[in-house]
Structures are given as C-alpha cells and as structure tokens.
FIBATI-288003 format. One record per residue (C-alpha): x, y, z; residue number from 0. Coordinates in Angstrom, 3 decimals, always signed. Each point is the difference from the previous one (the first is absolute). Last residue first. Layout:
REM residues N
@xx = X&yy = Y&zz = Z&num = NUM $
...
END
This chain:
REM residues 347
@xx = -34.749&yy = +4.359&zz = +31.176&num = 346 $
@xx = +2.110&yy = -0.801&zz = -3.038&num = 345 $
@xx = +1.775&yy = -3.366&zz = +0.972&num = 344 $
@xx = -3.504&yy = -1.497&zz = +1.309&num = 343 $
@xx = -1.338&yy = +1.021&zz = -3.326&num = 342 $
@xx = +2.751&yy = -2.137&zz = -1.324&num = 341 $
@xx = -0.651&yy = -3.008&zz = +1.451&num = 340 $
@xx = -3.494&yy = +0.231&zz = -1.116&num = 339 $
@xx = +0.331&yy = +0.577&zz = -3.512&num = 338 $
@xx = -1.467&yy = +2.656&zz = -1.780&num = 337 $
@xx = -2.534&yy = -0.621&zz = -1.895&num = 336 $
@xx = -1.768&yy = +3.445&zz = +0.936&num = 335 $
@xx = -3.325&yy = -1.427&zz = +1.087&num = 334 $
@xx = +0.812&yy = -3.399&zz = +1.294&num = 333 $
@xx = +2.912&yy = +1.063&zz = +1.747&num = 332 $
@xx = -1.902&yy = +3.136&zz = +1.768&num = 331 $
@xx = -2.092&yy = -2.757&zz = +1.278&num = 330 $
@xx = +2.832&yy = -2.372&zz = +1.479&num = 329 $
@xx = +1.383&yy = +3.339&zz = +1.568&num = 328 $
@xx = -3.079&yy = +0.193&zz = +2.186&num = 327 $
@xx = -1.716&yy = +3.562&zz = -0.832&num = 326 $
@xx = -0.362&yy = +1.576&zz = +3.474&num = 325 $
@xx = +0.108&yy = +3.755&zz = -1.196&num = 324 $
@xx = +3.587&yy = +0.030&zz = +1.112&num = 323 $
@xx = +0.410&yy = -2.962&zz = -1.895&num = 322 $
@xx = -0.865&yy = +2.315&zz = -3.040&num = 321 $
@xx = +1.911&yy = +3.319&zz = +0.835&num = 320 $
@xx = +2.993&yy = -2.406&zz = +0.471&num = 319 $
@xx = -0.241&yy = -1.959&zz = -3.599&num = 318 $
@xx = -0.895&yy = +3.670&zz = -1.395&num = 317 $
@xx = +3.095&yy = +1.491&zz = +1.031&num = 316 $
@xx = +1.962&yy = -2.887&zz = -0.527&num = 315 $
@xx = -1.145&yy = +0.023&zz = -3.914&num = 314 $
@xx = +0.405&yy = +3.811&zz = -0.190&num = 313 $
@xx = +3.399&yy = -0.633&zz = +1.372&num = 312 $
@xx = +1.012&yy = -2.647&zz = -2.345&num = 311 $
@xx = -1.485&yy = +2.140&zz = -2.976&num = 310 $
@xx = +1.999&yy = +3.470&zz = +1.472&num = 309 $
@xx = +3.170&yy = -2.684&zz = -0.405&num = 308 $
@xx = -0.841&yy = -0.578&zz = -3.532&num = 307 $
@xx = -0.385&yy = +3.544&zz = -0.799&num = 306 $
@xx = +3.057&yy = +1.282&zz = +1.469&num = 305 $
@xx = +2.249&yy = -2.547&zz = -1.692&num = 304 $
@xx = -1.870&yy = +1.318&zz = -3.165&num = 303 $
@xx = +0.465&yy = +3.816&zz = +0.992&num = 302 $
@xx = -2.644&yy = +1.932&zz = +0.627&num = 301 $
@xx = -1.270&yy = +2.775&zz = -3.020&num = 300 $
@xx = -2.180&yy = -1.143&zz = -2.248&num = 299 $
@xx = -1.227&yy = -2.277&zz = +2.612&num = 298 $
@xx = -0.609&yy = +2.688&zz = +2.933&num = 297 $
@xx = +0.099&yy = -1.096&zz = +3.078&num = 296 $
@xx = -1.034&yy = -1.954&zz = +3.413&num = 295 $
@xx = -3.046&yy = +2.354&zz = +0.261&num = 294 $
@xx = -3.178&yy = -2.434&zz = -0.135&num = 293 $
@xx = -0.982&yy = +1.596&zz = -3.261&num = 292 $
@xx = +3.724&yy = -0.823&zz = -1.271&num = 291 $
@xx = +0.154&yy = -3.268&zz = +1.098&num = 290 $
@xx = -3.390&yy = -1.210&zz = -1.709&num = 289 $
@xx = +1.018&yy = +1.441&zz = -3.465&num = 288 $
@xx = +3.448&yy = -1.755&zz = +0.203&num = 287 $
@xx = -2.382&yy = -3.088&zz = +1.133&num = 286 $
@xx = -1.938&yy = +0.850&zz = -3.235&num = 285 $
@xx = +2.815&yy = -0.374&zz = -2.320&num = 284 $
@xx = +1.620&yy = -2.980&zz = +1.312&num = 283 $
@xx = -3.445&yy = -1.786&zz = -0.504&num = 282 $
@xx = -2.901&yy = -0.426&zz = +2.431&num = 281 $
@xx = -1.013&yy = -3.965&zz = +0.269&num = 280 $
@xx = -3.627&yy = -1.449&zz = -0.665&num = 279 $
@xx = +0.152&yy = -3.500&zz = +1.511&num = 278 $
@xx = +0.325&yy = -2.961&zz = -2.583&num = 277 $
@xx = +2.179&yy = -2.284&zz = +2.440&num = 276 $
@xx = +3.386&yy = +0.050&zz = -2.515&num = 275 $
@xx = -0.906&yy = +4.115&zz = +0.043&num = 274 $
@xx = -0.169&yy = +0.287&zz = +3.748&num = 273 $
@xx = +3.097&yy = -2.064&zz = +0.253&num = 272 $
@xx = +2.089&yy = +1.810&zz = -2.302&num = 271 $
@xx = -1.143&yy = +3.246&zz = +1.318&num = 270 $
@xx = +1.049&yy = -0.819&zz = +3.380&num = 269 $
@xx = +2.840&yy = -1.846&zz = -1.121&num = 268 $
@xx = +1.607&yy = +3.319&zz = -1.729&num = 267 $
@xx = -0.591&yy = +1.921&zz = +3.302&num = 266 $
@xx = +1.346&yy = -2.540&zz = +1.966&num = 265 $
@xx = +3.224&yy = -0.004&zz = -2.007&num = 264 $
@xx = +1.300&yy = +3.676&zz = +1.302&num = 263 $
@xx = +1.660&yy = -0.962&zz = +3.549&num = 262 $
@xx = +1.313&yy = -3.630&zz = -1.694&num = 261 $
@xx = +1.057&yy = +1.456&zz = -3.224&num = 260 $
@xx = -0.711&yy = -2.364&zz = -2.439&num = 259 $
@xx = -2.800&yy = +2.355&zz = -1.757&num = 258 $
@xx = +1.625&yy = +2.975&zz = +0.525&num = 257 $
@xx = +3.506&yy = -1.065&zz = -1.501&num = 256 $
@xx = -2.402&yy = -1.976&zz = -2.948&num = 255 $
@xx = -1.244&yy = +3.406&zz = -1.192&num = 254 $
@xx = +3.126&yy = +1.515&zz = -0.199&num = 253 $
@xx = +1.708&yy = -3.290&zz = -1.819&num = 252 $
@xx = -3.152&yy = +0.686&zz = -2.758&num = 251 $
@xx = +1.079&yy = +3.447&zz = -0.110&num = 250 $
@xx = +3.368&yy = -1.474&zz = -1.383&num = 249 $
@xx = -1.745&yy = -2.373&zz = -2.742&num = 248 $
@xx = -2.337&yy = +3.080&zz = -1.394&num = 247 $
@xx = +3.596&yy = +2.293&zz = -0.269&num = 246 $
@xx = +1.510&yy = -3.165&zz = -1.491&num = 245 $
@xx = -2.057&yy = -0.929&zz = -2.286&num = 244 $
@xx = -0.629&yy = +3.701&zz = -1.391&num = 243 $
@xx = +4.127&yy = -0.276&zz = -0.383&num = 242 $
@xx = -0.507&yy = -2.818&zz = -2.021&num = 241 $
@xx = -2.904&yy = +1.200&zz = -2.077&num = 240 $
@xx = +2.587&yy = +3.345&zz = -0.714&num = 239 $
@xx = -2.463&yy = +2.868&zz = +0.165&num = 238 $
@xx = -2.130&yy = +1.335&zz = -2.713&num = 237 $
@xx = -3.296&yy = -1.011&zz = +1.716&num = 236 $
@xx = +1.345&yy = +2.290&zz = +2.727&num = 235 $
@xx = -0.967&yy = +3.215&zz = -1.042&num = 234 $
@xx = -3.251&yy = -1.178&zz = +0.027&num = 233 $
@xx = -0.023&yy = -0.237&zz = +3.545&num = 232 $
@xx = +1.487&yy = +3.724&zz = +0.199&num = 231 $
@xx = -3.465&yy = +0.907&zz = -1.182&num = 230 $
@xx = -0.047&yy = +3.076&zz = +2.471&num = 229 $
@xx = -3.270&yy = -1.048&zz = +1.559&num = 228 $
@xx = +1.772&yy = -2.439&zz = +1.922&num = 227 $
@xx = +3.271&yy = +2.435&zz = +1.182&num = 226 $
@xx = -2.732&yy = +2.601&zz = +0.525&num = 225 $
@xx = -1.151&yy = -2.477&zz = +2.838&num = 224 $
@xx = +3.517&yy = -0.721&zz = +1.544&num = 223 $
@xx = +1.468&yy = +3.218&zz = +0.030&num = 222 $
@xx = +3.500&yy = -0.076&zz = -0.739&num = 221 $
@xx = +0.006&yy = -0.188&zz = -3.588&num = 220 $
@xx = +0.521&yy = -2.333&zz = -2.780&num = 219 $
@xx = +0.331&yy = -3.059&zz = +2.254&num = 218 $
@xx = +2.321&yy = -3.027&zz = +0.021&num = 217 $
@xx = -2.278&yy = -2.419&zz = +2.569&num = 216 $
@xx = -3.443&yy = +1.069&zz = -0.958&num = 215 $
@xx = +0.854&yy = +0.367&zz = -3.971&num = 214 $
@xx = +1.792&yy = -3.843&zz = +0.196&num = 213 $
@xx = -3.314&yy = -0.991&zz = +2.137&num = 212 $
@xx = -2.163&yy = +1.812&zz = -2.832&num = 211 $
@xx = +2.167&yy = -1.960&zz = -3.181&num = 210 $
@xx = -0.374&yy = -2.964&zz = +2.071&num = 209 $
@xx = -3.945&yy = +0.093&zz = +0.479&num = 208 $
@xx = +0.094&yy = +1.262&zz = -4.078&num = 207 $
@xx = +1.623&yy = -3.274&zz = -1.056&num = 206 $
@xx = -2.167&yy = -2.205&zz = +1.904&num = 205 $
@xx = -2.922&yy = +1.630&zz = -1.906&num = 204 $
@xx = +1.589&yy = -0.203&zz = -3.520&num = 203 $
@xx = +0.963&yy = -4.023&zz = +1.100&num = 202 $
@xx = -3.852&yy = -0.671&zz = +0.847&num = 201 $
@xx = -0.617&yy = -2.096&zz = +2.729&num = 200 $
@xx = -0.460&yy = +2.325&zz = +2.840&num = 199 $
@xx = +0.488&yy = -1.746&zz = +3.657&num = 198 $
@xx = +3.699&yy = +0.131&zz = +0.977&num = 197 $
@xx = +0.271&yy = +3.573&zz = -1.882&num = 196 $
@xx = -3.069&yy = +1.032&zz = +2.296&num = 195 $
@xx = +2.304&yy = -0.861&zz = +3.081&num = 194 $
@xx = +3.006&yy = +1.548&zz = -1.195&num = 193 $
@xx = -2.309&yy = +3.474&zz = -1.142&num = 192 $
@xx = -1.548&yy = +0.254&zz = +3.561&num = 191 $
@xx = +3.479&yy = -0.216&zz = +1.439&num = 190 $
@xx = +1.232&yy = +3.040&zz = -2.183&num = 189 $
@xx = -3.146&yy = +1.853&zz = +1.916&num = 188 $
@xx = +1.106&yy = -1.297&zz = +3.059&num = 187 $
@xx = +3.415&yy = +0.955&zz = +0.245&num = 186 $
@xx = -0.056&yy = +3.507&zz = -1.631&num = 185 $
@xx = -2.732&yy = +0.734&zz = +2.408&num = 184 $
@xx = +1.816&yy = -1.309&zz = +2.587&num = 183 $
@xx = +3.253&yy = +1.940&zz = -0.553&num = 182 $
@xx = +3.284&yy = -1.316&zz = -1.761&num = 181 $
@xx = +2.732&yy = +1.596&zz = +1.965&num = 180 $
@xx = +1.462&yy = -3.395&zz = +1.587&num = 179 $
@xx = +1.827&yy = -0.963&zz = +3.323&num = 178 $
@xx = -0.186&yy = -3.691&zz = +0.721&num = 177 $
@xx = +1.808&yy = -1.155&zz = +3.047&num = 176 $
@xx = +2.712&yy = -2.874&zz = +0.332&num = 175 $
@xx = +0.713&yy = +0.774&zz = -3.611&num = 174 $
@xx = -2.786&yy = +0.929&zz = -3.187&num = 173 $
@xx = +0.799&yy = +3.220&zz = -1.421&num = 172 $
@xx = -3.568&yy = +0.988&zz = -2.403&num = 171 $
@xx = +0.530&yy = +3.441&zz = -1.948&num = 170 $
@xx = -2.282&yy = +1.157&zz = -2.521&num = 169 $
@xx = +1.455&yy = +0.296&zz = -3.611&num = 168 $
@xx = +1.337&yy = +2.841&zz = -1.822&num = 167 $
@xx = -1.075&yy = +1.033&zz = -3.164&num = 166 $
@xx = +2.548&yy = +0.806&zz = -3.116&num = 165 $
@xx = -1.350&yy = +2.039&zz = -2.933&num = 164 $
@xx = +1.986&yy = -0.296&zz = -3.577&num = 163 $
@xx = -1.864&yy = -2.507&zz = -0.949&num = 162 $
@xx = -1.513&yy = -2.144&zz = +2.695&num = 161 $
@xx = +2.415&yy = -0.740&zz = +2.630&num = 160 $
@xx = +0.007&yy = -1.879&zz = +2.996&num = 159 $
@xx = +1.426&yy = +0.851&zz = +3.913&num = 158 $
@xx = +1.717&yy = -1.681&zz = +2.489&num = 157 $
@xx = -0.732&yy = -3.676&zz = -1.822&num = 156 $
@xx = +0.035&yy = -2.902&zz = +2.555&num = 155 $
@xx = -1.835&yy = +1.991&zz = +3.196&num = 154 $
@xx = +2.210&yy = -0.988&zz = +3.246&num = 153 $
@xx = +0.397&yy = -2.992&zz = +2.175&num = 152 $
@xx = -1.742&yy = -2.449&zz = -2.682&num = 151 $
@xx = -0.202&yy = -3.545&zz = +0.691&num = 150 $
@xx = -3.636&yy = -1.253&zz = -1.505&num = 149 $
@xx = +0.873&yy = -3.233&zz = -0.694&num = 148 $
@xx = -1.938&yy = -1.650&zz = -1.943&num = 147 $
@xx = -0.818&yy = -3.953&zz = +0.612&num = 146 $
@xx = -0.063&yy = -2.219&zz = -3.210&num = 145 $
@xx = -1.274&yy = -3.456&zz = +1.038&num = 144 $
@xx = +0.135&yy = -3.374&zz = -1.027&num = 143 $
@xx = -1.434&yy = -1.379&zz = +3.897&num = 142 $
@xx = +3.538&yy = -2.024&zz = +0.422&num = 141 $
@xx = +2.014&yy = +2.275&zz = -1.859&num = 140 $
@xx = -0.687&yy = +3.215&zz = +1.550&num = 139 $
@xx = +1.860&yy = +2.718&zz = -2.429&num = 138 $
@xx = +0.709&yy = +3.101&zz = +1.486&num = 137 $
@xx = +0.252&yy = +3.415&zz = -1.422&num = 136 $
@xx = +1.823&yy = +3.238&zz = -0.641&num = 135 $
@xx = +2.385&yy = +0.111&zz = +3.364&num = 134 $
@xx = +1.218&yy = -3.690&zz = +0.319&num = 133 $
@xx = +2.867&yy = +0.667&zz = -2.726&num = 132 $
@xx = +1.700&yy = -3.163&zz = +1.753&num = 131 $
@xx = -1.818&yy = -2.017&zz = -2.531&num = 130 $
@xx = +2.140&yy = +0.449&zz = -2.846&num = 129 $
@xx = +2.912&yy = -1.216&zz = +2.056&num = 128 $
@xx = -1.738&yy = -3.102&zz = +0.665&num = 127 $
@xx = -0.941&yy = -0.371&zz = -3.716&num = 126 $
@xx = +3.858&yy = +0.712&zz = -1.021&num = 125 $
@xx = +0.844&yy = -2.572&zz = +2.236&num = 124 $
@xx = -2.290&yy = -2.815&zz = -1.385&num = 123 $
@xx = +0.579&yy = +0.977&zz = -3.324&num = 122 $
@xx = +3.807&yy = -0.440&zz = +0.541&num = 121 $
@xx = -0.798&yy = -3.403&zz = +1.620&num = 120 $
@xx = -1.766&yy = -1.310&zz = -2.525&num = 119 $
@xx = +2.041&yy = +0.945&zz = -2.910&num = 118 $
@xx = +2.804&yy = -1.866&zz = +2.337&num = 117 $
@xx = -1.805&yy = -3.144&zz = -0.086&num = 116 $
@xx = -0.299&yy = -0.036&zz = -3.457&num = 115 $
@xx = +3.493&yy = +0.700&zz = -0.652&num = 114 $
@xx = +0.645&yy = -2.768&zz = +2.121&num = 113 $
@xx = -2.512&yy = -2.183&zz = -1.416&num = 112 $
@xx = +1.566&yy = +0.758&zz = -3.717&num = 111 $
@xx = +3.654&yy = -1.579&zz = +1.659&num = 110 $
@xx = +2.669&yy = +2.031&zz = -2.264&num = 109 $
@xx = +2.410&yy = -2.739&zz = -1.363&num = 108 $
@xx = +2.949&yy = -0.763&zz = +2.330&num = 107 $
@xx = -0.061&yy = -3.458&zz = +0.506&num = 106 $
@xx = -0.727&yy = -0.570&zz = -4.058&num = 105 $
@xx = +3.574&yy = +1.777&zz = -0.292&num = 104 $
@xx = +1.607&yy = -2.816&zz = +2.059&num = 103 $
@xx = -1.661&yy = -2.894&zz = -1.982&num = 102 $
@xx = +0.743&yy = +1.862&zz = -3.288&num = 101 $
@xx = +3.693&yy = +0.004&zz = +0.835&num = 100 $
@xx = +0.661&yy = -3.352&zz = +0.861&num = 99 $
@xx = -2.187&yy = -1.139&zz = -3.322&num = 98 $
@xx = +2.201&yy = +2.238&zz = -1.938&num = 97 $
@xx = +3.241&yy = -0.920&zz = +1.765&num = 96 $
@xx = -0.780&yy = -3.658&zz = -0.537&num = 95 $
@xx = -0.410&yy = +0.463&zz = -3.733&num = 94 $
@xx = +3.054&yy = +1.904&zz = -0.485&num = 93 $
@xx = +2.557&yy = -1.708&zz = +1.699&num = 92 $
@xx = +0.585&yy = -1.523&zz = +3.491&num = 91 $
@xx = +3.466&yy = +1.623&zz = +1.420&num = 90 $
@xx = +0.292&yy = +3.040&zz = -2.954&num = 89 $
@xx = -3.440&yy = +0.817&zz = +0.638&num = 88 $
@xx = -0.279&yy = -0.594&zz = +3.923&num = 87 $
@xx = +3.069&yy = +2.597&zz = +0.124&num = 86 $
@xx = -2.444&yy = +2.483&zz = -1.732&num = 85 $
@xx = -2.433&yy = -0.005&zz = +2.991&num = 84 $
@xx = +0.641&yy = +3.457&zz = +1.408&num = 83 $
@xx = -0.557&yy = +1.557&zz = -3.126&num = 82 $
@xx = -3.377&yy = -1.661&zz = -1.379&num = 81 $
@xx = -1.365&yy = +0.175&zz = +3.363&num = 80 $
@xx = +1.163&yy = +3.651&zz = +0.423&num = 79 $
@xx = -2.064&yy = +0.728&zz = -3.595&num = 78 $
@xx = -3.052&yy = -1.616&zz = +1.463&num = 77 $
@xx = +0.322&yy = +2.190&zz = +3.333&num = 76 $
@xx = -0.271&yy = +3.035&zz = -2.633&num = 75 $
@xx = -2.849&yy = -1.667&zz = -1.699&num = 74 $
@xx = -2.115&yy = -0.260&zz = +3.221&num = 73 $
@xx = +0.902&yy = +3.403&zz = +1.162&num = 72 $
@xx = -0.728&yy = +1.480&zz = -2.937&num = 71 $
@xx = -3.569&yy = -2.087&zz = -0.142&num = 70 $
@xx = -0.276&yy = +0.945&zz = +3.571&num = 69 $
@xx = +0.108&yy = +3.722&zz = -0.704&num = 68 $
@xx = -2.345&yy = -0.254&zz = -3.046&num = 67 $
@xx = -2.540&yy = -1.676&zz = +1.548&num = 66 $
@xx = +0.086&yy = +2.949&zz = +2.953&num = 65 $
@xx = +0.037&yy = +2.785&zz = -2.208&num = 64 $
@xx = -3.297&yy = -1.795&zz = -2.114&num = 63 $
@xx = -1.273&yy = -0.434&zz = +3.670&num = 62 $
@xx = -0.474&yy = +3.850&zz = -0.098&num = 61 $
@xx = +2.093&yy = +1.859&zz = +2.905&num = 60 $
@xx = -1.887&yy = +0.685&zz = +2.821&num = 59 $
@xx = -2.100&yy = +3.895&zz = -0.248&num = 58 $
@xx = +0.131&yy = +2.605&zz = +2.086&num = 57 $
@xx = -0.775&yy = +3.744&zz = -1.212&num = 56 $
@xx = -0.732&yy = +0.562&zz = +3.861&num = 55 $
@xx = -3.827&yy = +1.565&zz = -0.067&num = 54 $
@xx = -0.885&yy = -1.041&zz = -3.733&num = 53 $
@xx = +1.351&yy = -3.558&zz = +0.347&num = 52 $
@xx = -1.904&yy = -0.374&zz = +3.911&num = 51 $
@xx = -2.810&yy = +1.554&zz = -1.331&num = 50 $
@xx = -0.438&yy = -2.329&zz = -2.820&num = 49 $
@xx = +0.381&yy = -3.289&zz = +2.183&num = 48 $
@xx = -2.073&yy = +1.358&zz = +2.859&num = 47 $
@xx = -2.877&yy = -0.077&zz = -3.478&num = 46 $
@xx = +1.150&yy = -3.322&zz = -0.527&num = 45 $
@xx = -1.300&yy = -0.961&zz = +3.388&num = 44 $
@xx = -3.465&yy = +1.123&zz = -0.742&num = 43 $
@xx = -0.510&yy = -2.409&zz = -2.848&num = 42 $
@xx = -3.974&yy = -0.661&zz = -0.177&num = 41 $
@xx = -0.650&yy = +3.643&zz = +0.464&num = 40 $
@xx = +2.862&yy = +0.828&zz = -2.321&num = 39 $
@xx = -1.826&yy = +0.277&zz = -3.209&num = 38 $
@xx = -1.823&yy = +3.071&zz = +1.838&num = 37 $
@xx = -2.751&yy = +1.065&zz = +2.702&num = 36 $
@xx = +2.487&yy = -0.205&zz = +3.204&num = 35 $
@xx = +3.574&yy = -1.234&zz = -1.450&num = 34 $
@xx = -0.330&yy = +2.711&zz = -3.070&num = 33 $
@xx = -1.125&yy = +2.673&zz = +1.877&num = 32 $
@xx = +2.749&yy = -0.920&zz = +2.663&num = 31 $
@xx = +2.294&yy = +0.112&zz = -2.936&num = 30 $
@xx = -0.638&yy = +3.390&zz = -1.340&num = 29 $
@xx = -0.463&yy = +1.449&zz = +3.463&num = 28 $
@xx = +3.709&yy = -1.298&zz = +0.442&num = 27 $
@xx = +1.484&yy = +1.003&zz = -3.070&num = 26 $
@xx = -1.676&yy = +3.508&zz = +0.434&num = 25 $
@xx = +1.928&yy = +0.160&zz = +3.664&num = 24 $
@xx = +2.995&yy = -1.362&zz = -1.586&num = 23 $
@xx = -0.067&yy = +3.304&zz = -2.159&num = 22 $
@xx = -1.157&yy = +2.519&zz = +2.606&num = 21 $
@xx = +3.197&yy = -1.172&zz = +2.150&num = 20 $
@xx = -1.234&yy = -2.938&zz = +2.785&num = 19 $
@xx = +2.100&yy = +0.066&zz = +3.472&num = 18 $
@xx = -3.276&yy = +1.350&zz = +1.085&num = 17 $
@xx = -2.112&yy = -2.886&zz = -0.961&num = 16 $
@xx = +1.605&yy = -1.984&zz = +2.379&num = 15 $
@xx = +3.207&yy = -2.377&zz = +0.723&num = 14 $
@xx = +1.623&yy = +0.074&zz = -3.764&num = 13 $
@xx = +2.759&yy = -2.260&zz = -0.860&num = 12 $
@xx = +3.457&yy = +0.485&zz = -0.334&num = 11 $
@xx = +1.828&yy = -3.195&zz = -1.089&num = 10 $
@xx = +3.333&yy = -0.227&zz = +1.412&num = 9 $
@xx = +3.161&yy = -2.184&zz = -2.052&num = 8 $
@xx = +1.776&yy = -3.086&zz = +0.044&num = 7 $
@xx = -2.591&yy = -2.650&zz = +0.473&num = 6 $
@xx = -3.391&yy = +2.334&zz = +0.772&num = 5 $
@xx = +0.398&yy = +2.029&zz = +2.990&num = 4 $
@xx = -3.264&yy = +1.603&zz = +0.703&num = 3 $
@xx = +0.120&yy = +3.646&zz = +1.121&num = 2 $
@xx = -3.440&yy = +1.564&zz = +0.737&num = 1 $
@xx = -0.726&yy = +3.305&zz = -0.895&num = 0 $
END
C-alpha cells in the first residue's frame, strides 16, 4: 500500500494485486472487463476513477456543498457590511446607505469563473490520483490504446468453491526468479485452449475453452489425465464468470512472463516468425514429446521452468551439433527462423 497525502488526510492506494482482498479483486476484474470489452472502452480513465473510489472510498465534496458554503460566506459578509456601515446610514441617509452597501456586497459576490476553475483543479487532481493505480492497465494516450498489465506475483485466487467443493489452484510465484508447481503438460494443454479461444468465433466454444483452462489450473484430482477425463471442466460452467476471467487473465500473464523473458523469448519468436512466413511449425505439444524422446524429461512430471530450460538446452545442443557438422549459422537461421545474432549467442 502507498500513502498519498490529500489535503489534511492520507489516502491509502493499493500498490499491487496482492494488496487487494477478494471483493476488491472481483471489482477490479469487472472494471477491467468493461475497459477492455465493454462500455468503458472509450473512457478508460473513468475505470481508474471507479477503482480509486472503490479502493479508498475517497470522494471530493460535491459542488453543491461548495456552493452552499460560498453562499453562507457571502451572506455573512453582507450582514457585516450592513452592521459596520450603520454610521454611514445616519450621516448620509437611507438611500445613500443602500447604494453604498449594494456596491460593497457586489464586490463579495462569488465568482462563477472561480468556481469552474476550482472544479477543473479538483477533477485534474482526482484523475492524477487515479493514475497512481498502475498495476491493472496503462493508457497510451498518443496511440489511443489500452495496455493490459499482468503484474501478478501470485495466483489472484488461492482456491475456488463450487457448491460445497473447494479446489486449490496451481501456484506460480514471480519475483526475481519464478517458482511454480505447474507441470509442462498442464501448461501446454492450457496454452492450447488459450490459443484456440482466440481463434474460435462461437461464444459457446470460447466458454468451453475457458472452462477447460480453469479445470486444468484448479484440478479436482492430482493426476492431470484423470482430471481431464473426470468431467471437471463441465463443473466450471457454474463458476462466477468474473472469477473465470481472472483465472484466464492470470494464466495469460504467465505465458507473457516466458514470452518476454530474455532467455525464453527465442522459443516464441522462432515459432511466430515461421508462422508469418508460412512455414510448417511444431506446437508446444510436439516439443514436449520431442524432449521426452530425446531424454530431456517427461512432460507429465516435468516442472514448467525445467520444461523451458530443457527447450533452450535442446536448441543449444542442436545448433552446436549442426555447426560441428559444417552447417553455416546463416543456413541454420534460414531453416529455423531463429535470428542470426541469437544463433551466435546460443552456439
């Protein structure tokens, strides 16, 4: 939590997803859905303001209050003007007294332009305060683009409930290094459904992909294959849609964690470049089977971090073997889609 001083009090603003309780996470995911896909897509700043008010319960006083305060102040000053200038009444008469006090009162009348300026200052200050919530999404004002942020250090939902049953989620801790109990097979199957979800058009099929991702990451039994065959994914149809969105959003962050990592990025770049050039590529499932065949480990039991390390090790071994057999690095780059500078770094 960060404490930001606003006038005479400190406002506590969450610094990360881990600072939020369950209800705040649900509200945040609801707002994120509205910003990414709903009625706040064109006004994402409103989403940040809603989050600020929900987290902190901070609300500037309404302008009805300010108008009432200004009016009371003006009436009090008018009374003092009448009272202080009573000697003027006796010296110059009632008519001059009225004209003189009217002139003095007009100088004390509230300025509507000042009120509008105060409104703009408060609105701007509130918006800047809302922009300090920088762990949910960013707004690129120049490109008019909303950038989702996957800044989870842990699973946003430790467990889920379906009826009387409680299912504990897979764990992924991200700090300077990553630690997880997700296996290579769980990751590969969930990733397949995530990619399929982006390509299918039917809402029903998208929902089924989401249910299967949730079932994989919150298993009913420890054995992965048994979990897939148990019909656990069908039970996920009863799970709160906002919770399901949060689970998929969290898993997308895990995928991005590897995709943007300096060491593992080459594995994704190689596949993407080959797809862009229309070449036949192998997916994560085929890679997992290849690693098992070559003796790097069984994907059913292999830890996810070890799985990616094994891919990099296999890539290094194959590049070194090809270069030892006389294949030029430029030819390897042409056939694999791996950039030449990356090949020099891996050999």
